[in-house]
VOKOLLO-9963 format. One record per residue (C-alpha): z, x, y; residue number from 1. Coordinates in steps of 0.5 Angstrom, whole numbers, plus 500, padded with zeros to 3 digits. Each point is the difference from the previous one (the first is absolute). Layout:
% residues N
    Z    X    Y  num
    Z    X    Y  NUM
...
% end
This chain:
% residues 495
    Z    X    Y  num
  333  350  694    1
  498  502  507    2
  501  495  507    3
  493  498  499    4
  501  497  493    5
  507  497  502    6
  497  497  506    7
  494  497  496    8
  505  497  495    9
  505  497  505   10
  495  497  504   11
  496  497  494   12
  507  497  497   13
  502  497  506   14
  493  497  501   15
  499  497  493   16
  507  497  501   17
  499  497  506   18
  493  498  498   19
  502  496  494   20
  503  495  505   21
  495  500  506   22
  494  496  496   23
  505  494  498   24
  503  499  507   25
  493  500  503   26
  497  495  495   27
  506  496  499   28
  501  498  507   29
  494  496  501   30
  501  497  493   31
  507  498  503   32
  497  497  506   33
  495  496  496   34
  506  497  496   35
  504  499  507   36
  494  496  503   37
  499  496  494   38
  507  498  501   39
  499  498  507   40
  494  496  499   41
  502  496  494   42
  508  500  501   43
  501  501  492   44
  507  504  499   45
  496  503  494   46
  496  504  505   47
  506  502  504   48
  504  502  494   49
  494  505  498   50
  500  502  507   51
  507  502  500   52
  500  503  493   53
  494  505  501   54
  502  501  507   55
  507  503  497   56
  496  505  496   57
  496  502  506   58
  506  501  504   59
  503  505  495   60
  493  503  499   61
  499  501  508   62
  507  503  501   63
  499  505  494   64
  493  502  503   65
  503  501  507   66
  506  505  497   67
  495  504  496   68
  495  500  505   69
  504  503  506   70
  500  507  496   71
  493  501  500   72
  500  500  507   73
  505  506  501   74
  496  504  495   75
  494  501  505   76
  505  504  505   77
  504  504  494   78
  496  502  494   79
  493  499  503   80
  501  502  507   81
  494  505  500   82
  496  493  498   83
  504  496  506   84
  498  506  505   85
  493  500  498   86
  498  493  500   87
  506  496  504   88
  496  498  506   89
  495  496  495   90
  505  498  494   91
  505  498  504   92
  496  495  504   93
  499  495  495   94
  507  501  497   95
  503  498  507   96
  496  494  500   97
  502  498  494   98
  508  501  501   99
  499  497  507  100
  496  494  499  101
  499  498  492  102
  507  502  498  103
  504  497  506  104
  496  494  499  105
  501  499  493  106
  507  502  500  107
  502  495  506  108
  497  494  497  109
  502  501  493  110
  507  500  504  111
  498  494  503  112
  498  497  494  113
  506  502  496  114
  505  497  505  115
  495  494  503  116
  501  495  494  117
  503  494  503  118
  500  503  507  119
  493  501  502  120
  495  494  500  121
  496  500  493  122
  493  502  503  123
  503  506  504  124
  504  502  494  125
  494  500  496  126
  496  504  505  127
  506  505  499  128
  498  502  493  129
  492  500  502  130
  502  505  505  131
  504  504  495  132
  493  500  495  133
  496  502  506  134
  505  505  502  135
  500  503  493  136
  492  500  499  137
  500  503  507  138
  505  506  498  139
  495  501  494  140
  494  501  505  141
  504  505  504  142
  503  504  495  143
  493  500  496  144
  497  503  507  145
  504  506  500  146
  499  501  492  147
  492  499  501  148
  500  505  506  149
  503  505  495  150
  494  498  495  151
  495  500  505  152
  502  503  507  153
  496  497  506  154
  501  499  507  155
  503  507  501  156
  499  507  503  157
  503  507  498  158
  503  503  506  159
  500  507  499  160
  505  502  506  161
  506  496  496  162
  497  500  493  163
  501  493  499  164
  495  494  499  165
  500  495  505  166
  497  493  502  167
  493  500  503  168
  502  496  506  169
  501  493  500  170
  494  499  495  171
  504  504  495  172
  505  495  499  173
  495  495  499  174
  496  504  495  175
  507  501  496  176
  501  493  500  177
  493  498  498  178
  499  506  495  179
  495  498  494  180
  505  502  495  181
  506  496  503  182
  495  494  500  183
  499  501  493  184
  507  501  498  185
  503  495  504  186
  497  494  496  187
  501  503  493  188
  507  501  502  189
  501  493  502  190
  497  497  494  191
  504  505  496  192
  506  497  503  193
  498  493  499  194
  499  502  492  195
  507  503  500  196
  503  494  503  197
  496  495  496  198
  502  503  494  199
  507  500  502  200
  500  492  502  201
  496  498  494  202
  504  505  495  203
  507  497  502  204
  497  493  501  205
  497  500  493  206
  506  503  497  207
  504  494  503  208
  496  495  497  209
  501  502  493  210
  507  501  501  211
  501  493  504  212
  495  497  494  213
  505  503  495  214
  506  497  503  215
  497  493  501  216
  499  500  507  217
  492  499  499  218
  500  496  507  219
  503  506  504  220
  495  505  496  221
  494  495  502  222
  502  498  507  223
  503  506  503  224
  498  507  496  225
  493  498  498  226
  498  499  507  227
  503  506  502  228
  497  504  494  229
  493  497  502  230
  501  503  507  231
  501  507  497  232
  494  499  495  233
  495  498  506  234
  502  506  504  235
  499  504  494  236
  493  498  499  237
  498  501  507  238
  504  506  501  239
  497  503  493  240
  493  498  502  241
  501  504  507  242
  503  506  497  243
  494  501  496  244
  495  499  506  245
  504  504  505  246
  502  505  494  247
  492  501  499  248
  499  501  507  249
  505  505  501  250
  498  504  494  251
  493  500  503  252
  502  503  507  253
  505  505  497  254
  494  503  496  255
  497  501  507  256
  507  502  503  257
  504  504  495  258
  495  501  494  259
  505  505  497  260
  505  495  499  261
  495  495  497  262
  497  506  495  263
  507  501  498  264
  501  493  499  265
  495  500  494  266
  502  508  499  267
  492  501  501  268
  499  507  499  269
  492  501  502  270
  496  496  504  271
  496  495  497  272
  496  493  500  273
  502  494  496  274
  507  503  500  275
  504  496  494  276
  507  497  502  277
  505  502  494  278
  505  496  498  279
  504  505  496  280
  500  507  500  281
  504  505  496  282
  501  508  501  283
  502  504  505  284
  499  497  507  285
  504  505  504  286
  494  502  505  287
  496  502  494  288
  496  494  498  289
  495  503  496  290
  505  501  495  291
  501  492  499  292
  497  495  496  293
  497  493  502  294
  502  495  494  295
  497  494  503  296
  496  499  506  297
  496  495  504  298
  493  503  501  299
  498  500  507  300
  506  497  503  301
  503  505  504  302
  493  501  504  303
  500  493  501  304
  507  500  503  305
  498  506  504  306
  493  498  502  307
  498  493  498  308
  495  503  495  309
  501  501  492  310
  494  505  500  311
  495  503  503  312
  500  505  506  313
  504  495  504  314
  506  501  495  315
  501  507  501  316
  507  502  501  317
  503  507  502  318
  505  503  495  319
  506  504  500  320
  497  507  499  321
  495  499  506  322
  505  497  505  323
  505  506  499  324
  494  505  501  325
  498  496  506  326
  507  500  503  327
  501  507  499  328
  494  502  503  329
  501  496  506  330
  508  502  501  331
  499  507  498  332
  501  503  506  333
  507  496  502  334
  503  499  493  335
  497  506  496  336
  495  500  494  337
  505  498  495  338
  503  493  503  339
  500  495  494  340
  497  493  504  341
  500  496  493  342
  506  495  500  343
  504  500  493  344
  496  497  495  345
  505  497  495  346
  504  496  506  347
  494  498  503  348
  496  498  494  349
  506  496  497  350
  502  497  506  351
  494  497  501  352
  499  497  494  353
  507  497  500  354
  499  497  506  355
  494  496  497  356
  503  499  493  357
  507  497  502  358
  497  495  505  359
  497  497  493  360
  507  497  499  361
  499  495  506  362
  494  498  498  363
  502  498  493  364
  506  496  503  365
  495  497  505  366
  496  497  494  367
  506  498  496  368
  503  497  505  369
  494  496  503  370
  499  498  493  371
  507  498  497  372
  502  496  507  373
  493  496  501  374
  500  493  501  375
  507  499  502  376
  503  504  493  377
  506  504  499  378
  501  504  494  379
  506  503  496  380
  496  506  497  381
  504  506  499  382
  494  504  500  383
  499  498  507  384
  507  501  502  385
  499  507  498  386
  494  501  503  387
  502  498  507  388
  506  505  499  389
  495  506  498  390
  495  498  505  391
  505  501  506  392
  501  507  501  393
  493  502  498  394
  497  499  507  395
  505  503  503  396
  499  506  496  397
  492  500  501  398
  501  500  508  399
  505  506  499  400
  495  504  496  401
  494  498  505  402
  504  503  505  403
  502  506  496  404
  492  501  499  405
  499  499  507  406
  504  505  502  407
  500  505  494  408
  492  500  501  409
  500  502  507  410
  503  507  498  411
  500  505  502  412
  499  497  507  413
  506  496  503  414
  494  499  505  415
  494  500  497  416
  494  503  504  417
  495  494  502  418
  493  502  497  419
  496  498  506  420
  504  505  504  421
  503  505  495  422
  501  506  505  423
  503  497  506  424
  507  503  497  425
  503  493  500  426
  502  501  493  427
  507  503  496  428
  501  502  494  429
  507  497  497  430
  503  507  499  431
  499  501  508  432
  504  494  501  433
  506  501  497  434
  506  503  505  435
  501  507  500  436
  507  500  502  437
  503  495  495  438
  502  504  493  439
  499  498  493  440
  507  499  499  441
  501  495  506  442
  494  496  497  443
  502  500  493  444
  507  498  502  445
  497  494  504  446
  495  498  495  447
  506  499  495  448
  504  496  504  449
  495  496  503  450
  497  499  492  451
  507  498  498  452
  501  495  506  453
  493  497  499  454
  502  499  493  455
  506  496  501  456
  496  496  506  457
  495  499  494  458
  505  497  495  459
  503  496  506  460
  494  497  501  461
  498  499  493  462
  507  497  499  463
  500  495  506  464
  493  498  498  465
  502  499  493  466
  506  496  502  467
  497  495  505  468
  494  499  495  469
  504  498  494  470
  505  496  505  471
  493  495  502  472
  500  495  504  473
  506  495  502  474
  501  495  495  475
  498  492  502  476
  507  496  499  477
  499  493  499  478
  503  495  505  479
  504  497  495  480
  503  506  498  481
  502  503  506  482
  507  498  502  483
  501  497  508  484
  502  506  504  485
  498  505  495  486
  496  506  503  487
  493  501  499  488
  499  506  495  489
  498  506  503  490
  497  507  498  491
  504  506  500  492
  495  503  505  493
  498  495  505  494
  497  501  507  495
% end
């Protein structure tokens, strides 16, 4: 394999590893803040226990997320040094803002929240976790600003003397931070993060409800785990609706900005009206969608997703073949007449469907949980407990496949051309962004090392979460059973 292929594999592996942790941090921080708020307002020790229980899981996830994210920054200056040279003036700005503002905000106040129990006034301590939640959300905004610029470059000019893309004055940074792609991607990402965190809270709480009832601790199930489960379930319902709405808006915008990505998502070869949405396709999708067969399709749905119309001239969508011909004609002088501008059809097609399909598990858990726990009820249903465990990883995987679709669908561009201004030279093929001095063996060596390291960190992450989830909350000890002078029971990991 060449250095380009290895560098892409390394960046993809590290990004997927890292992003498994990111949505949980973004979504769980505000849910923990809500639990903390309920404790401050009600004084109920049960809410305090829920705050500390899920706060403990948040801390583990945050720590591993920081450890896995640091490596991403170094790749830009090493494996992808040509990319950094070309776009560093623009791409580096939102990343710098994220580090100086959002990350320092969340890490500083997370430290105060960890060590501020019984040291800070209750309301000041509560404000710390809310600032952490705000910081994680702001961090997502600035990171997405950088990524959205790669999807749809704005606020930039090409400097022929330096051969670099540069910010177009002061208004350039404002254009980057108000990019239409960013304004569509940000609410979709935040809603996805809330869905991940809601499923996480509801799944763990639901599993503990069944376990507590079977152990004869019905009051613990009803008064402690059921309220926490409802916070997760309500978050799932709200987030699920938001994911659908924002995803629809983002899809329509992508048909305008990156039609090749969306045509590849359907493996739609020819331009057509009333384009159907295929639920299942068999055959060869290795960039030859003419040889594939659609077994199940929903008539007109792809056209509706792209245009808002099921049929008629307004439902027209371009196909892969026409888009390839247009791109070849447009960039023939720069990249030659034989450049392939079509994303990998198989990866794009299936990642798009896995992104949507795996989210169904959260919907099923939400419906089952709201029904079984209605009107103060709890359950000892084994199938519900199994559903909770089965649903837990699914939104994580759905979010990861969403990023795979987003990044692979942009290929072969690392900075996609802006359709409104396609000849301003502010675009870059992925093959042009890789370092020209880092040899393939060096990339392979670092990829193997980091893959093994991240696999070990992933095992640690899973082991720690599993351990402290199974450990549960601190059991209540009746006063009559507690001997004078006996120390209060403590958790093995307390803060």
